[in-house]
C-alpha positions in Angstrom: -48.6 -3.4 222.8 -50.7 -6.5 223.2 -48.9 -9.8 223.9 -49.5 -12.5 221.2 -51.7 -15.4 222.4 -48.8 -17.8 222.1 -46.4 -15.7 224.2 -46.5 -15.5 228.0 -44.5 -13.9 230.8 -43.1 -15.8 233.8 -40.8 -15.1 236.8 -40.6 -18.7 237.8 -36.7 -19.0 237.5 -36.2 -15.8 239.6 -38.5 -17.1 242.4 -36.7 -20.5 242.5 -33.3 -18.8 242.7 -34.2 -16.5 245.5 -35.6 -19.2 247.8 -33.7 -19.7 251.1 -32.3 -23.2 251.6 -35.1 -25.3 253.1 -36.3 -28.8 253.8 -37.6 -28.8 250.2 -34.0 -28.6 248.9 -32.8 -31.3 251.3 -35.6 -33.5 249.9 -34.4 -32.8 246.4 -30.9 -33.6 247.4 -31.8 -36.8 249.2 -34.4 -38.2 246.8 -32.6 -37.4 243.6 -29.0 -37.5 244.7 -29.3 -41.1 245.8 -28.8 -42.0 242.0 -25.1 -41.6 242.5 -25.1 -43.7 245.6 -26.7 -46.4 243.6 -24.2 -46.1 240.8 -21.3 -46.1 243.4 -22.8 -49.1 245.0 -23.1 -50.9 241.7 -19.5 -50.2 240.5 -18.0 -51.0 243.9 -19.9 -54.2 244.2 -18.5 -55.4 240.9 -15.1 -54.1 241.7 -15.0 -55.6 245.2 -16.7 -58.8 244.3 -15.0 -59.4 241.0 -12.5 -61.9 242.4 -15.4 -63.8 244.0 -17.6 -63.6 240.8 -14.6 -64.8 238.7 -13.6 -67.6 241.1 -14.6 -71.3 241.3 -17.5 -70.4 243.6 -18.7 -67.8 241.2 -18.9 -67.8 237.4 -15.3 -68.7 236.5 -14.5 -65.5 234.6 -11.1 -64.4 233.4 -9.8 -60.9 234.0 -10.6 -60.0 230.4 -14.2 -61.2 231.0 -14.5 -59.1 234.2 -13.4 -56.1 232.2 -15.9 -56.9 229.4 -18.8 -57.0 232.0 -17.6 -53.6 233.2 -17.8 -52.4 229.6 -21.2 -53.9 229.2 -22.5 -52.0 232.2 -21.1 -48.7 230.7 -22.5 -49.5 227.2 -25.9 -50.1 228.8 -25.6 -46.7 230.6 -24.7 -45.0 227.3 -27.7 -46.4 225.5 -30.0 -45.8 228.5 -28.9 -42.2 228.7 -29.6 -41.6 225.1 -33.1 -43.1 225.1 -34.3 -41.9 228.5 -32.6 -38.4 228.1 -34.6 -37.7 225.1 -37.8 -38.9 226.8 -37.0 -36.7 229.9 -37.0 -33.6 227.8 -40.3 -34.7 226.1 -42.3 -36.1 228.9 -40.8 -34.4 232.0 -38.2 -35.0 234.8 -40.5 -36.5 237.3 -42.1 -39.3 235.2 -38.7 -40.5 233.9 -36.7 -40.5 237.2 -39.4 -43.0 238.4 -39.1 -45.2 235.4 -35.4 -45.3 235.3 -34.9 -46.4 238.9 -37.5 -49.1 238.4 -35.4 -50.4 235.5 -32.4 -50.4 237.8 -34.3 -52.3 240.5 -35.4 -55.2 238.2 -32.0 -55.6 236.4 -29.9 -55.5 239.6 -31.9 -58.2 241.3 -31.7 -60.3 238.1 -28.0 -59.9 238.2 -28.0 -61.8 241.5 -29.5 -64.8 239.7 -27.0 -64.9 236.8 -25.9 -68.4 235.8 -23.0 -67.8 233.4 -20.8 -65.1 231.8 -23.4 -64.1 229.2 -26.3 -63.8 231.5 -24.2 -61.8 233.9 -23.1 -59.4 231.2 -26.7 -59.0 229.9 -28.0 -58.1 233.4 -25.1 -55.7 233.9 -26.0 -54.1 230.6 -29.7 -53.5 231.7 -28.6 -52.2 235.1 -26.4 -49.7 233.3 -29.3 -48.6 231.1 -31.3 -47.7 234.3 -28.5 -45.8 235.8 -27.6 -44.1 232.5 -31.2 -43.0 232.2 -31.0 -41.4 235.6 -28.2 -39.1 234.7 -30.2 -36.9 232.4 -33.5 -36.9 234.4 -31.9 -36.4 237.8 -29.1 -33.9 236.9 -31.7 -31.7 235.0 -34.2 -31.7 237.9 -31.4 -30.9 240.5 -30.0 -28.0 238.6 -33.4 -26.6 237.8 -34.6 -26.7 241.4 -31.5 -25.6 243.3 -30.9 -21.8 243.7 -28.1 -20.4 241.4 -26.0 -19.3 244.3 -25.6 -22.8 245.6 -25.9 -24.7 242.3 -22.2 -25.5 241.9 -21.5 -26.7 245.4 -24.8 -28.7 245.7 -24.3 -30.4 242.3 -20.7 -31.4 243.1 -21.6 -32.7 246.6 -24.5 -34.8 245.1 -22.3 -36.2 242.3 -19.6 -36.9 244.9 -22.1 -39.0 246.8 -21.3 -41.8 244.3 -18.6 -42.6 246.8 -21.0 -42.9 249.7 -22.4 -45.8 247.6 -18.9 -47.0 247.0 -18.2 -47.1 250.7 -21.4 -49.0 251.4 -20.6 -51.5 248.6 -17.1 -51.9 250.2 -18.5 -52.5 253.6 -21.2 -54.8 252.3 -18.5 -56.9 250.5 -16.8 -57.5 253.7 -19.9 -59.1 255.0 -21.1 -61.1 252.0 -17.6 -62.4 251.2 -17.1 -63.6 254.8 -17.6 -67.4 254.6 -18.5 -67.5 258.3 -21.4 -65.2 257.5 -22.6 -66.1 254.1 -21.7 -69.2 251.9 -19.2 -68.2 249.2 -21.4 -69.3 246.2 -24.2 -67.0 247.5 -22.4 -64.0 249.0 -22.0 -62.0 245.7 -25.5 -63.0 244.6 -27.0 -61.7 247.9 -25.2 -58.3 247.5 -26.9 -57.6 244.1 -30.3 -58.7 245.3 -30.3 -56.5 248.4 -28.9 -53.5 246.4 -31.7 -53.8 244.0 -34.3 -54.1 246.7 -33.2 -50.8 248.3 -34.5 -49.0 245.1 -38.0 -49.6 246.4 -37.4 -47.0 249.1 -36.1 -44.5 246.4 -39.3 -44.9 244.3 -41.4 -44.1 247.4 -39.5 -41.0 248.4 -39.4 -39.6 244.9 -43.3 -39.4 245.0 -42.8 -36.2 246.9 -40.6 -34.4 244.4 -42.7 -32.1 242.1 -42.1 -31.7 238.3 -39.5 -29.0 237.5 -41.4 -25.7 237.1 -38.7 -24.7 234.6 -39.5 -27.7 232.5 -43.3 -26.9 232.7 -42.8 -23.3 231.7 -40.7 -24.1 228.6 -43.4 -26.6 227.5 -46.2 -24.0 227.5 -47.7 -25.2 230.8 -47.2 -21.9 232.7 -50.3 -22.5 234.9 -48.8 -25.8 236.3 -45.5 -24.1 236.7 -47.0 -21.3 238.7 -49.0 -23.9 240.9 -45.7 -25.8 241.7 -43.7 -22.7 242.6 -46.5 -21.4 244.8 -46.6 -24.7 246.6 -42.9 -24.6 247.2 -42.9 -21.0 248.4 -45.8 -21.8 250.8 -43.9 -24.8 252.2 -40.8 -22.6 252.7 -42.9 -19.8 254.3 -44.4 -22.3 256.8 -40.9 -23.6 257.7 -39.3 -20.2 258.2 -42.5 -18.4 259.6 -42.0 -15.6 257.1 -44.5 -14.6 254.4 -43.3 -15.0 250.8 -42.0 -11.6 249.7 -43.6 -9.9 246.7 -42.4 -11.1 243.4 -43.8 -8.6 241.0 -40.5 -6.7 240.6 -38.4 -9.9 239.9 -36.7 -10.5 236.6 -39.2 -12.2 234.2 -38.9 -14.0 230.9 -41.2 -13.8 227.8 -41.6 -17.3 226.4 -43.3 -18.8 223.4 -45.6 -21.7 224.1 -44.3 -24.9 222.6 -44.7 -28.6 223.4 -41.5 -30.2 222.3 -38.0 -29.6 220.9 -36.9 -31.1 217.6 -33.7 -32.9 217.0 -32.7 -30.3 214.5 -33.0 -27.7 217.4 -30.8 -29.9 219.6 -28.1 -30.2 216.9 -28.3 -26.5 216.2 -27.9 -25.7 219.8 -24.8 -28.0 220.1 -23.0 -27.1 217.0 -24.0 -23.7 215.9 -25.0 -21.8 219.1 -22.5 -23.3 221.5 -19.7 -25.1 219.5 -17.0 -24.3 222.0 -19.1 -25.5 224.9 -19.8 -28.8 223.0 -16.1 -29.3 222.5 -15.4 -28.6 226.2 -18.2 -31.1 227.3 -16.8 -33.9 225.1 -13.3 -33.4 226.4 -14.4 -33.2 230.1 -16.7 -36.2 230.0 -14.5 -38.5 228.0 -11.3 -38.0 229.9 -12.8 -38.4 233.3 -14.8 -41.5 232.1 -11.6 -43.2 230.8 -9.7 -42.4 234.0 -12.4 -43.5 236.4 -13.8 -46.5 234.7 -10.4 -47.9 233.6 -8.9 -47.7 237.0 -11.8 -48.4 239.3 -13.4 -51.4 237.4 -10.0 -53.1 237.8 -9.0 -51.9 241.2 -9.6 -55.1 243.0 -7.6 -57.1 240.3 -4.5 -54.9 240.9 -4.7 -55.4 244.6 -5.1 -59.3 244.4 -2.7 -60.0 241.6 0.2 -57.6 242.4 -0.1 -57.1 246.1 -1.6 -60.5 247.2 -4.6 -58.9 248.9 -7.3 -61.6 249.7 -10.5 -61.1 247.9 -12.5 -60.8 251.1 -10.3 -57.9 252.2 -10.7 -55.7 249.2 -13.4 -53.6 250.9 -10.8 -52.3 253.5 -8.8 -50.8 250.7 -11.8 -49.3 248.9 -13.0 -47.5 252.0 -10.2 -44.9 252.1 -10.3 -44.6 248.3 -14.0 -43.8 248.6 -13.5 -41.4 251.4 -11.0 -39.4 249.3 -13.4 -39.3 246.4 -16.3 -38.1 248.5 -14.4 -35.4 250.4 -13.0 -33.9 247.3 -16.3 -32.4 246.0 -17.5 -31.8 249.5 -14.4 -29.8 250.6 -13.6 -28.1 247.3 -17.2 -27.7 246.0 -17.7 -24.2 247.4 -14.7 -23.0 245.5 -16.5 -23.7 242.2 -19.1 -21.1 243.2 -16.5 -18.6 244.6 -13.2 -18.9 242.6 -15.2 -20.1 239.6 -15.8 -23.1 237.3 -12.9 -22.4 234.9 -10.0 -22.2 237.3 -11.3 -25.0 239.6 -12.0 -27.5 236.8 -8.6 -26.8 235.2 -6.8 -27.2 238.6 -8.5 -30.4 239.7 -8.2 -32.1 236.3 -4.5 -31.1 236.0 -3.4 -32.1 239.5 -5.2 -35.5 239.1 -3.5 -36.2 235.8 0.0 -35.3 236.9 -0.3 -37.3 240.2 -1.7 -40.4 238.3 1.3 -40.4 235.9 3.7 -40.2 238.9 1.9 -42.9 240.8 1.9 -45.1 237.7 5.6 -44.8 237.3 6.1 -45.7 241.0 3.9 -48.8 240.5 6.0 -49.8 237.5 9.1 -49.5 239.6 7.7 -51.7 242.4 8.0 -48.8 244.9 4.4 -49.1 246.3 2.7 -51.6 248.6 -1.0 -52.2 248.8 -1.3 -49.5 251.5 0.8 -46.8 249.7 -0.9 -47.6 246.4 -4.2 -47.0 248.1 -3.0 -43.8 249.7 -1.7 -42.4 246.3 -5.0 -43.3 244.6 -6.9 -41.6 247.5 -5.0 -38.4 247.0 -5.3 -38.5 243.2 -9.1 -39.0 243.2 -9.6 -36.4 245.9 -9.0 -33.9 243.1 -10.3 -36.1 240.2 -13.6 -36.6 241.8 -14.3 -32.8 242.2 -13.3 -32.3 238.6 -15.4 -35.2 237.3 -18.4 -34.0 239.3 -17.9 -30.5 237.7 -17.9 -32.0 234.3 -21.6 -33.1 234.8 -22.4 -29.7 236.2 -20.9 -28.0 233.2 -22.7 -30.0 230.5 -26.0 -29.4 232.3 -25.9 -25.7 233.0 -24.3 -24.5 229.7 -27.1 -25.4 227.3 -30.7 -24.3 226.9 -33.4 -25.6 229.3 -35.4 -27.3 226.5 -32.4 -29.5 225.7 -30.9 -30.0 229.2 -31.7 -33.7 229.8 -30.9 -34.9 226.3 -27.7 -32.8 226.3 -26.5 -34.2 229.6 -27.3 -37.7 228.2 -25.6 -37.1 224.9 -22.4 -35.9 226.5 -22.4 -38.6 229.0 -23.0 -41.2 226.3 -20.5 -39.9 223.9 -17.8 -39.2 226.5 -18.4 -42.5 228.2 -18.4 -44.4 224.9 -15.0 -42.8 224.0 -13.4 -43.1 227.4 -15.4 -45.5 229.5 -16.3 -48.6 227.4 -12.8 -49.3 226.2 -11.1 -48.4 229.5 -12.1 -51.4 231.6 -11.5 -53.9 228.7 -8.1 -52.3 228.0 -6.9 -52.3 231.7 -8.2 -55.9 232.1 -6.2 -57.0 229.2 -3.1 -55.1 230.5 -3.4 -56.8 233.9 -3.7 -60.2 232.2 -0.2 -59.6 230.8 1.2 -59.6 234.4 3.7 -56.9 233.4 3.8 -53.7 235.5 5.3 -51.8 232.6 2.3 -52.5 230.4 -0.1 -51.3 233.1 2.0 -48.2 233.5 1.3 -47.2 229.9 -2.4 -47.3 230.7 -1.9 -45.0 233.8 0.2 -42.7 231.6 -2.5 -42.5 229.1 -5.2 -41.7 231.7 -3.1 -39.1 233.4 -2.1 -37.5 230.1 -5.8 -37.2 229.0 -6.7 -35.5 232.3 -3.9 -32.9 231.9 -5.0 -32.3 228.3 -8.5 -31.7 229.5 -7.2 -29.1 232.1 -5.5 -27.1 229.3 -8.7 -27.2 227.1 -10.7 -25.9 230.2 -8.5 -22.8 230.5 -9.3 -21.8 227.0 -12.9 -22.9 226.6 -14.3 -22.9 230.2 -17.6 -21.1 231.0 -17.9 -18.8 233.9 -21.4 -20.0 235.0 -20.9 -19.6 238.8 -23.8 -18.0 240.7 -25.6 -17.1 237.5 -29.2 -18.1 236.7 -29.5 -20.9 234.2 -31.5 -18.7 231.8 -28.6 -16.2 231.8 -25.9 -18.8 231.1 -27.9 -20.2 228.2 -31.1 -18.5 227.2 -34.1 -20.8 226.6 -34.9 -21.8 222.9 -38.5 -20.7 223.7 -37.5 -17.1 224.6 -39.6 -14.6 222.7 -37.8 -12.0 220.6 -37.9 -8.5 222.0 
């Protein structure tokens, strides 16, 4: 039977998934995964520098205003994700992950020249917009270029690299907050300016990342998709010294040529085709966003106000915290591909939630010191970091290719709006009361939400480990048999 003119057959996904790990994949990890390093650097800079920014040599901010600037950053990320996520699915991964990092670069440098509370909050909002836009574009490209057998571990490790940025921010704060090295009124400003300038390197490296062949094939550009996968295969063949094996017998897809996906199709995918996955994504994203943003944006304030830690020493306490967060996905990530998504997400969320509640109670009772508080948080977020990284993996791989970027962005935006915008402001207000019991209620809320998400995952989790993306969620452009 003749194939209609608007239908074509492709085996691009199978060819991508069978590739051995190579320098190409390391390039993808390095050039695209740096997004989370930037995000970690941003969050940690504000967390570590918040006492200096709020002080007399800074912008004279209250704890509540510090919390509001954190919320402004998150709100910017929410809106940036929505706008750039839709554009990513329309115009491609490659174009958008260049634009979004440029937005980040300009806004971060501008932050270093803030002159009052309102200008600082505006530039933090714009910086968040750039980072938020990165989530959809970069997560989509990573998941579509990494072989299925290693998708879980790679995605978790990359998302966990947020904490490499956090460590860099912590170490940088030790330098810029040292009055013997940098004048106090310029230290925090210099940190933002240098951080923004580093994005120039990222823009250069990303020039060598091709457009996702999966995006090309689902937008009727099969010839371009074929050219990209052939170039990747040739590169891997040169590296390994082995010829590319025949691919005629690989699994193939029959797709309908189409240029764009309508909002109606996106809504239909979320609420009619995969309503349980939609509920799962909202729960996972919102609970981890509340837990992380509420605690981390106000971490430095807890240390300075309740434990008497000097602002210039905050970085030493963030370093072990960052180490725990980074090693969690790194050491536990392979289990998400072997034991499976469902059991590991439930376990990491549940453990983190219970431990957070216990630690909050110990804080309220005055049983912790600055050191033991940091040790407790390090253990908690060893598990929470793996779970939070898996949340991004879940909302990316469980929906059709044509909606991947905007779906990631929608879940990130909605979850963060529910759990992330109010969290820093709430905890900032609780800290301003000066009462440990009030702050404990905040910890209890964060821990309880994580436990609830663990239970939801047991019932609604998707067993997507080691499966091709097109098997987990068939493309909308799949031609009927």
